C-alpha positions, 0 to 999 in steps of 0.5 A: 499500499502506498501509505505504507511505503518507506518514507524518503530518508531526507524529507527536504532537499532544500538548503536552510532556511528554505527547508522550513517551508516543507516542514510537516511534509512526508514523502514516500517514493513509489518509483524506487520500489518498482525500479522505475527510472524514467519518472518519479512517483511520490505518495505525499502527506501534508500536515496542516500548514505544510507546503509541497515545495517552494513555489517553482517552475521546471525547465525540462520536467513535467509534473502531475499532482492528484489529490487523494484526500483533503483540499490543498491550495495551489499557488501558481502564476494565476493566483490561488485555487482550491484543489479538493478531489482534483488533479493538476498538471504543469508543463515544463518550460512554461515558467508557471511557478507553482506549489501546494499549501495545506491551509486546512485543519486536516492532512492532505494526501497527494500522488506526485508524478514527474519525469526524471529527464536530465538537464532540468533546472528549477526557478524559484521566483519567490526566493533567492534560490535556483536548482541546477543540473550538477555533476552526474545529473545530481541537482545542486542549489545556488543563489540566483547570482550563482553563489552555491549554498 
């Protein structure tokens, strides 16, 4: 069962202080147990007040989020939208920065799906942060001026 999959060992990949935004988020990867390599899948639980991520836009990776339980708020370039019982997708390269926030008193449960293509860079328009494609395809974080974290 997805809700019983082992949780990600490190719940946030963001450097401090940005990691605080996702406090209360529990990600359970579902791709690795099935040895999937072309796309990633997470069963994600957001406690009240938690965010799915910093508001971000991918250069090369598409994303899809399906809401299983609860009513998160999507924050995108278009503003705020309630997503109870819905799914939403984000095409890579559009610049539509987005994230979900649990503004309710109950947990929100999501399935997140995204591709794992190389060369993806991530823009965080609200923060002095950028995620770059580093050595070996590993994501590295830097400030917008290029200074590494």
